[in-house]
LODREN-893186 format. One line per 5 residues: their letters; for each residue x, y, z of C-alpha. Coordinates in Angstrom, 2 decimals, padded with zeros to 5 digits. Example, Ala and Ser with C-alpha at 12.3 -4.5 7.8 and 13.67 -1.06 7.14 Angstrom:
// LODREN-893186
AS = 012.30,-004.50,007.80  013.67,-001.06,007.14
//
This chain:
// LODREN-893186
XXXXX = 000.00,000.00,000.00  001.05,003.58,-000.65  001.06,004.82,002.93  001.89,008.38,001.89  -001.59,008.53,000.37
XXXXX = -003.05,008.16,003.87  -001.59,011.52,004.87  -004.26,013.04,002.64  -007.17,011.63,004.66  -007.22,014.59,007.09
XXXXX = -005.92,017.01,004.46  -009.03,017.09,002.25  -011.41,018.05,005.07  -008.86,020.72,006.08  -009.00,022.08,002.52
XXXXX = -012.80,022.13,002.79  -012.54,023.99,006.10  -010.24,026.67,004.67  -012.22,027.16,001.44  -015.58,027.36,003.22
XXXXX = -014.25,029.58,006.01  -013.14,032.22,003.48  -015.55,031.74,000.58  -018.48,029.74,001.98  -021.03,032.55,002.08
XXXXX = -020.60,033.17,-001.65  -020.84,029.47,-002.63  -023.80,027.25,-003.46  -025.30,025.71,-000.32  -022.75,027.81,001.60
XXXXX = -019.98,025.34,000.80  -021.93,022.20,001.65  -021.04,020.54,-001.65  -017.35,021.37,-001.15  -017.47,019.71,002.28
XXXXX = -019.25,016.69,000.79  -016.81,016.21,-002.12  -013.70,016.63,000.05  -015.05,014.17,002.61  -015.98,011.73,-000.15
XXXXX = -012.34,011.71,-001.32  -011.16,011.03,002.25  -013.76,008.27,002.56  -012.53,006.61,-000.66  -008.94,006.67,000.63
XXXXX = -010.12,005.23,003.96  -011.79,002.36,002.08  -008.49,001.72,000.29  -006.72,001.61,003.67  -009.39,-000.65,005.20
XXXXX = -009.34,-003.13,002.32  -005.54,-003.05,002.15  -005.15,-003.86,005.84  -007.74,-006.64,005.59  -005.62,-008.30,002.90
XXXXX = -002.60,-008.23,005.25  -004.08,-008.33,008.79  -000.67,-008.23,010.46  000.22,-005.06,008.53  001.67,-002.30,010.68
XXXXX = 003.81,000.63,009.62  005.05,003.65,011.55  006.02,006.61,009.34  007.34,009.72,011.05  009.46,012.84,010.73
XXXXX = 011.31,014.62,013.53  009.61,017.80,014.71  012.12,019.01,017.29  014.63,017.66,019.78  015.66,018.93,023.18
XXXXX = 019.34,018.88,024.02  019.95,015.98,026.40  016.17,015.40,026.30  013.38,013.73,024.34  012.87,013.89,020.58
XXXXX = 009.36,014.78,019.40  008.03,013.64,016.04  004.96,013.76,013.83  003.96,010.45,012.33  001.34,007.93,011.27
XXXXX = 000.75,004.51,012.78  -001.17,002.39,010.27  -002.46,-000.92,011.61  -005.73,-002.82,011.86  -007.20,-000.62,014.58
XXXXX = -006.30,002.52,012.61  -007.92,001.19,009.44  -011.16,000.21,011.20  -011.45,003.53,013.01  -010.60,005.62,009.94
XXXXX = -013.26,003.74,007.96  -015.88,004.44,010.64  -015.01,008.14,010.98  -015.18,008.85,007.27  -018.22,006.71,006.47
XXXXX = -020.26,008.39,009.20  -018.72,011.78,008.40  -019.67,011.53,004.73  -023.24,010.42,005.50  -023.69,013.17,008.11
XXXXX = -022.61,015.86,005.64  -024.91,014.39,002.97  -027.79,014.37,005.45  -026.96,017.95,006.45  -027.71,019.19,002.92
XXXXX = -031.37,018.57,003.76  -031.47,018.98,007.54  -029.46,022.23,007.80  -030.58,023.69,004.46  -032.13,026.96,005.65
XXXXX = -029.87,027.71,008.62  -028.38,031.24,008.53  -025.02,030.03,009.85  -024.58,027.36,007.20  -021.07,028.30,006.05
XXXXX = -019.82,028.29,009.62  -021.47,024.90,010.15  -019.82,023.21,007.15  -016.44,024.76,007.97  -016.55,023.57,011.57
XXXXX = -017.83,020.08,010.79  -015.10,019.63,008.14  -012.48,020.67,010.70  -014.04,018.28,013.23  -013.69,015.31,010.87
XXXXX = -010.15,016.35,009.89  -008.82,016.52,013.46  -010.48,013.23,014.39  -008.70,011.62,011.44  -005.47,013.17,012.66
XXXXX = -006.04,011.78,016.14  -006.60,008.26,014.85  -003.53,008.35,012.59  -001.18,009.67,015.32  001.70,007.37,016.19
XXXXX = 002.53,008.99,019.53  000.72,010.38,022.56  002.11,013.91,022.16  000.73,014.27,018.63  -002.52,012.56,019.65
XXXXX = -002.92,015.08,022.49  -002.72,018.01,020.05  -005.55,016.56,017.97  -007.34,015.57,021.19  -007.53,019.22,022.20
XXXXX = -008.61,020.28,018.70  -011.43,017.73,018.86  -012.51,019.37,022.12  -012.41,022.81,020.49  -014.53,021.66,017.53
XXXXX = -017.07,020.03,019.82  -017.31,023.29,021.78  -017.97,025.24,018.58  -020.54,022.77,017.25  -022.41,022.11,020.51
XXXXX = -022.75,025.87,020.87  -023.47,026.36,017.15  -026.77,028.11,017.93  -024.94,030.28,020.44  -027.72,032.87,020.57
XXXXX = -029.73,030.30,022.55  -028.58,030.57,026.19  -029.00,026.79,026.61  -026.65,026.08,023.70  -024.00,028.49,024.97
XXXXX = -024.18,026.98,028.46  -024.01,023.42,027.09  -020.89,024.24,025.06  -019.15,025.75,028.09  -020.17,022.81,030.25
XXXXX = -018.76,020.32,027.76  -015.54,022.30,027.44  -014.98,022.65,031.20  -015.90,019.08,032.21  -013.72,017.51,029.52
XXXXX = -010.85,019.78,030.60  -010.76,017.89,033.90  -010.01,014.71,031.98  -007.55,016.49,029.69  -005.48,017.67,032.66
XXXXX = -005.37,014.10,033.95  -004.24,012.88,030.53  -001.51,015.52,030.39  -000.13,014.47,033.79  -000.24,010.83,032.73
XXXXX = 001.77,011.68,029.61  004.35,013.56,031.69  004.81,010.56,033.98  005.18,008.19,031.01  007.66,010.57,029.36
XXXXX = 009.72,010.69,032.56  009.55,006.95,033.19  009.97,005.42,029.74  012.86,007.45,028.24  011.97,006.19,024.73
XXXXX = 014.15,007.63,021.91  011.04,009.08,020.26  008.96,010.70,022.98  005.76,008.76,023.75  005.84,006.86,020.43
XXXXX = 003.31,004.03,020.81  005.46,001.24,019.35  008.45,002.30,021.42  006.28,002.46,024.56  005.10,-001.08,023.82
XXXXX = 008.68,-002.32,023.36  009.84,-000.53,026.52  007.07,-002.11,028.60  007.67,-005.57,027.12  011.42,-005.53,027.78
XXXXX = 011.42,-003.82,031.19  011.64,-005.67,034.45  009.57,-003.34,036.60  010.25,-003.01,040.29  007.32,-002.59,042.68
XXXXX = 007.82,001.18,042.75  008.06,001.38,038.96  004.84,-000.59,038.57  003.14,001.81,040.98  004.32,004.73,038.87
XXXXX = 003.15,003.03,035.66  -000.23,002.31,037.26  -000.60,005.97,038.19  000.28,006.99,034.62  -002.19,004.60,032.98
XXXXX = -004.94,005.63,035.40  -004.38,009.31,034.57  -004.49,008.52,030.85  -007.79,006.76,031.48  -008.93,009.93,033.25
XXXXX = -008.61,011.71,029.91  -010.75,009.02,028.30  -013.34,009.37,031.07  -013.79,013.03,030.21  -013.93,012.65,026.42
XXXXX = -016.13,009.55,026.54  -018.45,010.90,029.28  -017.89,008.16,031.84  -019.02,008.48,035.45  -018.46,010.91,037.15
XXXXX = -017.54,013.09,034.13  -020.70,012.11,032.22  -022.74,015.25,032.92  -021.78,017.21,029.81  -023.03,014.79,027.15
XXXXX = -026.83,015.01,027.66  -026.64,018.82,027.56  -024.61,018.62,024.35  -027.92,017.81,022.62  -028.43,021.57,022.29
XXXXX = -026.33,021.41,019.11  -027.72,020.37,015.73  -028.80,016.72,015.55  -026.25,016.08,012.82  -023.53,017.20,015.23
XXXXX = -024.93,014.85,017.86  -024.77,011.98,015.37  -021.13,012.75,014.56  -020.04,013.23,018.18  -021.78,010.09,019.43
XXXXX = -021.05,007.75,016.53  -017.60,008.53,015.16  -015.67,011.38,016.73  -015.33,012.90,020.17  -016.74,010.29,022.54
XXXXX = -015.12,007.46,020.57  -011.71,009.15,020.92  -011.52,008.06,024.56  -012.18,004.43,023.71  -009.62,004.51,020.91
XXXXX = -007.02,006.03,023.26  -007.42,003.17,025.73  -007.24,000.65,022.86  -003.88,002.19,021.99  -002.80,001.88,025.63
XXXXX = -003.79,-001.78,026.04  -000.21,-003.15,025.65  000.71,-001.08,028.74  -002.46,-001.87,030.68  -001.61,-005.57,030.79
XXXXX = 001.14,-004.64,033.29  -001.25,-002.62,035.46  -004.15,-004.88,036.49  -005.30,-002.31,039.05  -005.98,000.20,036.27
XXXXX = -007.72,-002.48,034.21  -010.01,-003.23,037.13  -010.80,000.48,037.64  -011.64,000.82,033.93  -013.93,-002.21,034.12
XXXXX = -015.69,-001.01,037.29  -016.27,002.51,035.97  -017.36,001.19,032.57  -019.73,-001.42,034.00  -021.25,000.99,036.50
XXXXX = -021.62,003.74,033.89  -023.41,001.35,031.51  -026.07,000.59,034.11  -026.19,004.06,035.69  -026.74,005.93,032.41
XXXXX = -029.34,003.43,031.23  -031.49,004.16,034.30  -031.69,007.85,033.37  -032.67,006.97,029.81  -035.82,005.30,031.16
XXXXX = -037.64,008.57,031.86  -036.01,011.28,029.73  -038.70,013.12,027.73  -036.32,014.53,025.08  -035.78,012.14,022.15
XXXXX = -032.13,013.18,021.76  -031.36,012.96,025.47  -032.62,009.36,025.58  -030.10,008.60,022.84  -027.41,010.56,024.71
XXXXX = -027.86,008.43,027.84  -027.78,005.40,025.57  -024.41,006.52,024.21  -022.96,006.96,027.70  -024.24,003.49,028.58
XXXXX = -022.86,001.82,025.44  -019.50,003.52,025.91  -019.55,001.97,029.38  -019.85,-001.44,027.70  -016.78,-000.66,025.60
XXXXX = -014.73,000.33,028.65  -015.99,-002.76,030.48  -014.59,-004.88,027.63  -011.28,-002.98,027.76  -011.10,-003.47,031.52
XXXXX = -011.69,-007.18,030.95  -008.68,-007.21,028.62  -010.39,-007.39,025.22  -009.55,-004.52,022.89  -011.09,-006.52,020.03
XXXXX = -014.54,-006.80,021.66  -014.45,-003.09,022.53  -013.46,-002.08,018.99  -016.09,-004.26,017.38  -018.81,-002.81,019.63
XXXXX = -017.44,000.65,018.81  -017.93,-000.16,015.13  -021.38,-001.68,015.57  -022.44,001.20,017.83  -021.21,003.77,015.30
XXXXX = -023.64,002.46,012.70  -026.77,002.05,014.79  -026.20,005.19,016.88  -025.60,007.38,013.82  -028.77,005.83,012.39
XXXXX = -030.77,006.53,015.56  -029.65,010.15,015.80  -030.27,010.89,012.13  -033.68,009.20,012.37  -034.40,011.35,015.43
XXXXX = -033.34,014.36,013.35  -035.79,013.30,010.66  -038.58,013.23,013.27  -037.56,016.61,014.71  -037.40,018.05,011.20
XXXXX = -041.01,016.92,010.66  -042.67,017.92,013.97  -040.32,020.72,015.10  -039.98,019.41,018.65  -037.69,017.07,020.60
XXXXX = -040.32,016.33,023.25  -041.54,012.73,023.00  -044.74,013.75,024.76  -045.59,015.95,021.77  -045.09,013.32,019.07
XXXXX = -047.03,010.10,018.38  -048.72,008.68,015.31  -045.76,009.28,012.99  -045.53,005.74,011.59  -048.12,006.31,008.88
XXXXX = -046.53,009.63,007.90  -042.85,008.63,008.01  -042.58,004.92,007.27  -038.92,004.93,006.13  -037.82,006.89,009.19
XXXXX = -039.89,004.64,011.46  -038.58,001.38,009.98  -034.93,002.44,009.90  -035.18,003.71,013.48  -036.77,000.38,014.44
XXXXX = -033.75,-001.43,012.94  -031.42,000.83,014.92  -033.43,000.17,018.09  -033.34,-003.60,017.61  -029.60,-003.48,017.04
XXXXX = -029.07,-001.33,020.14  -031.27,-003.71,022.16  -029.11,-006.68,021.17  -031.75,-008.58,019.24  -030.52,-011.05,016.57
XXXXX = -029.71,-010.99,013.72  -028.77,-007.31,014.00  -025.14,-006.32,014.53  -025.61,-004.96,018.03  -026.54,-008.44,019.18
XXXXX = -023.17,-009.88,018.18  -021.05,-007.04,019.55  -022.97,-006.92,022.85  -022.80,-010.70,023.22  -019.03,-010.68,022.71
XXXXX = -018.61,-008.21,025.57  -020.90,-010.18,027.90  -018.97,-013.36,027.14  -015.58,-011.72,027.75  -016.72,-010.32,031.10
XXXXX = -018.32,-013.61,032.13  -015.10,-015.52,031.43  -013.20,-013.01,033.54  -015.86,-013.26,036.24  -015.36,-017.01,036.65
XXXXX = -012.07,-016.21,038.41  -012.83,-012.80,039.87  -016.05,-011.97,041.77  -015.79,-008.28,040.91  -016.11,-009.07,037.23
XXXXX = -019.03,-011.38,037.98  -020.85,-008.45,039.61  -020.03,-006.34,036.56  -021.40,-009.10,034.32  -024.69,-009.03,036.23
XXXXX = -024.86,-005.23,035.85  -024.14,-005.55,032.13  -026.90,-008.12,031.70  -029.40,-005.95,033.59  -028.41,-003.05,031.36
XXXXX = -029.61,-005.07,028.36  -033.09,-005.11,029.89  -033.06,-001.35,030.57  -031.69,-000.57,027.12  -034.45,-002.43,025.31
XXXXX = -037.08,-000.78,027.50  -035.98,002.85,027.02  -035.31,002.41,023.31  -038.76,001.03,022.57  -040.40,003.51,024.92
XXXXX = -038.90,006.14,022.61  -040.05,004.35,019.47  -043.61,003.74,020.66  -044.03,007.32,021.92  -042.75,008.74,018.64
XXXXX = -044.45,006.51,016.08  -047.46,004.80,017.66  -050.83,006.10,018.84  -052.34,009.39,017.81  -050.64,012.75,017.11
XXXXX = -050.00,014.87,020.20  -049.03,018.52,020.03  -048.24,019.02,016.33  -050.15,019.74,013.13  -050.20,016.41,011.29
XXXXX = -051.24,018.08,008.01  -047.71,019.40,007.53  -045.89,016.19,008.52  -044.31,014.10,005.75  -041.29,011.90,005.13
XXXXX = -037.94,013.67,004.97  -036.36,014.42,001.57  -034.25,011.86,-000.23  -030.95,013.47,000.78  -031.87,012.68,004.39
XXXXX = -033.51,009.31,003.80  -030.62,007.76,001.81  -028.14,007.99,004.75  -030.77,006.35,006.98  -031.10,003.41,004.59
XXXXX = -027.32,002.99,004.24  -026.80,003.06,007.99  -029.69,000.65,008.51  -027.93,-001.83,006.19  -024.71,-001.52,008.20
XXXXX = -026.61,-001.77,011.50  -028.13,-005.02,010.24  -025.25,-006.70,008.45  -021.94,-005.35,009.80  -021.61,-008.59,011.81
XXXXX = -020.64,-010.14,008.49  -017.21,-008.50,008.84  -016.57,-011.14,011.52  -016.92,-013.82,008.83  -013.71,-012.47,007.29
XXXXX = -010.77,-014.31,008.91  -008.56,-011.24,008.44  -011.01,-008.98,010.30  -011.28,-011.48,013.15  -007.50,-011.78,013.23
XXXXX = -007.08,-008.01,013.57  -009.48,-007.86,016.52  -008.52,-011.22,017.99  -012.16,-012.33,018.20  -014.51,-014.61,016.28
XXXXX = -018.22,-015.02,015.61  -018.55,-017.91,018.05  -021.47,-017.52,020.45  -021.77,-018.50,024.09  -025.26,-020.04,024.06
XXXXX = -026.17,-019.44,027.75  -024.94,-015.82,027.58  -026.77,-015.33,024.30  -030.04,-016.72,025.67  -029.87,-014.58,028.80
XXXXX = -029.09,-011.40,026.85  -031.73,-011.94,024.16  -034.38,-012.98,026.70  -033.87,-009.85,028.79  -033.88,-007.70,025.66
XXXXX = -037.21,-009.19,024.59  -038.61,-008.73,028.10  -037.63,-005.05,027.97  -039.36,-004.64,024.61  -042.45,-006.44,025.85
XXXXX = -042.77,-004.31,029.01  -042.30,-001.18,026.92  -044.98,-002.41,024.53  -047.41,-003.01,027.39  -046.87,000.49,028.76
XXXXX = -046.40,002.62,025.65  -047.73,000.80,022.56  -050.66,003.22,022.42  -048.13,006.05,022.15  -049.37,007.65,025.38
XXXXX = -046.82,008.85,027.98  -047.17,006.82,031.18  -048.11,008.68,034.35  -047.14,006.80,037.48  -049.57,006.98,040.40
XXXXX = -047.85,005.12,043.25  -045.71,007.16,045.63  -042.70,004.86,045.19  -042.79,005.05,041.39  -043.20,008.83,041.52
XXXXX = -040.13,009.09,043.74  -038.06,006.80,041.52  -039.23,008.71,038.43  -038.24,012.02,040.06  -034.77,010.76,041.02
XXXXX = -034.11,009.56,037.48  -035.69,012.64,035.88  -033.48,014.90,038.01  -030.44,012.80,036.97  -029.63,011.91,040.57
XXXXX = -029.12,015.66,041.20  -025.63,015.52,039.75  -025.96,018.94,038.15  -027.03,020.42,041.48  -024.16,018.72,043.32
XXXXX = -021.61,019.94,040.77  -023.17,023.41,040.87  -022.88,023.54,044.66  -019.31,022.22,044.49  -018.42,024.91,041.97
XXXXX = -019.99,027.71,044.02  -018.93,026.75,047.53  -015.65,024.94,046.95  -014.09,026.10,043.68  -015.46,029.66,043.80
XXXXX = -014.75,029.85,047.55  -011.15,028.74,047.01  -010.84,031.25,044.16  -012.04,034.02,046.50  -009.43,033.04,049.11
XXXXX = -006.71,033.12,046.46  -008.00,036.49,045.27  -007.93,037.88,048.82  -004.39,036.55,049.35  -003.33,038.18,046.09
XXXXX = -005.08,041.46,046.94  -004.13,041.86,050.58  -000.86,039.93,050.93  000.90,040.00,047.55  -000.44,043.38,046.43
XXXXX = -000.22,044.64,050.04  003.51,043.96,050.24  004.16,045.51,046.85  001.95,048.51,047.59  003.65,048.88,050.99
XXXXX = 007.09,048.99,049.36  005.81,051.55,046.89  004.25,053.60,049.69  007.55,053.48,051.64  009.39,054.73,048.58
XXXXX = 006.93,057.60,048.23  007.34,058.51,051.92  011.13,058.40,051.64  011.14,060.54,048.53  008.73,062.97,050.18
XXXXX = 010.98,063.25,053.24  013.98,063.90,051.04  012.16,066.36,048.82  012.90,069.45,051.00  016.62,068.82,050.57
XXXXX = 016.51,069.43,046.85  015.57,073.13,046.92  018.51,074.29,044.83  020.42,075.98,047.70  024.18,075.48,047.24
XXXXX = 024.93,075.73,050.98  022.62,072.75,051.67  024.39,070.63,049.02  027.84,071.59,050.45  026.64,070.65,053.94
XXXXX = 025.44,067.24,052.72  028.71,066.53,050.87  030.83,067.44,053.93  028.56,065.39,056.21  028.88,062.40,053.88
XXXXX = 032.65,062.66,053.78  032.85,062.82,057.59  030.61,059.74,057.96  032.67,057.85,055.36  035.92,058.80,057.12
XXXXX = 034.58,057.60,060.49  033.48,054.29,058.95  036.89,053.75,057.36  038.79,054.53,060.57  036.62,052.87,063.20
XXXXX = 034.51,050.21,061.51  036.52,048.60,058.70  039.24,047.18,060.99  036.61,045.13,062.81  035.33,043.76,059.49
XXXXX = 038.73,042.48,058.44  040.01,041.42,061.85  041.79,043.27,064.62  040.62,046.65,065.99  041.87,050.13,066.81
//
């Protein structure tokens, strides 16, 4: 393969960004077609990479050039690491990116900020491609921060809405917590590893494999890997840094599809996949990743049960499914995590774009104001049903196979470790919750009678929006067929074999969740709970366990309080000392001011007085300074 061609994958979206940023307002569709064509070229190259790596599954090449070197210090480089994981991720990013831009030609058609939208989304795809291609942590971190910047711009795209502006700031600040942890983890690894090329992945792997770590060195490595995982927690919205992702739904639905399916939140999973050769030496970090992932999967699913906003239900679903991926990584299976990442990319992009189609038709995100849309929007309804079945883990859809692989991996780990067995039980229960909240959404949106909208104006979305739904529905149904390719299975280190007991448990609970949802919501009427206990549970979940209130109080009373103390110290101590010195200088100069009146006799008196004092010091003091005396 011509690996130099792969450099162009992020370049074409960058060209689109620059052209649209300067000329977009004067172009047809405000540069949308430029963004589409440039992303199509990148997608074609990504297919070439994907197919090429499948033909040689052991293929791995690290191309780099030196950026700068520090004297007696590390050497930093810019490079590309092309292997199976890179090829799979690049394919996902550019397939979803291309379909999202195509869909946007219909969904965002009349928006006044269209040129800004296409410029920012092209930049978003470009920097995500750069992140995936990076062959070292330092370079990855640069793109990592650019991904955060793009998400801030796109979440707050409708910045005139106070909710959108607040959501963008919230996402930016919460993910910064993780980014600081990642930065400290990188510093520790840089200090500990001393690789010739600073933080180069392959050299880190070789260093770890050939080192005989002492107990203290393993403790240091554990701290470093945990801090790197902290960065992934922020980007991938894992507990307790999950609070930004539901609010990120204030951005356009197309942005939500891109963030949730192929870019920002998947960056954290991909980072930990890259770190897996180091994690095998730090079982404590692996266990922490598994615990946080397993708990997040269940925890987020509970909040999806009652959310009234169609996009927020899908946001909680994303947090939960990302938890599954981290659970697999914590159980030691990068392959199961990557395959679920791939499967999830297809059905979650489908679900968000189908939700966008519904919102485009009824002009609301409130599930309580929908209903009866099946007869009006059959393609949207059917494709969203396929996405829901895949998410719920129902065969033969792809989500069934990827979910089952994770459950099997965790179960095998749980046979020797009771903690993993508890996590397996949580993961299985999450299947039940997932099926319930997904079909609650579907029944409320498409079944029953219209509620709160004028059905006369509702119709199926235009072809430019429907075609991406159909393509993604095909992938959500049949992407499990990739596992039939021996080369694909070899890259991920997994196969299509099924654990029958695990499969039966997962599918049974998924069907139970669908059935309960059908019993409660098949008429398309929002359920109103009457018992006191159910009302209390509903309120706890609806208020998201009061996490926003807790973080708000922490910010006001702890962070803001500490900031006020620092401000007072700066004002009264630091500034006080400096102002005191200045005031003393003013007083001294004021006291000396009368001397300088221009009278010669005063100047002569001062000179003579100075000479006398100097003479006395020389005669009587200097001998004592150098020994002896008078």
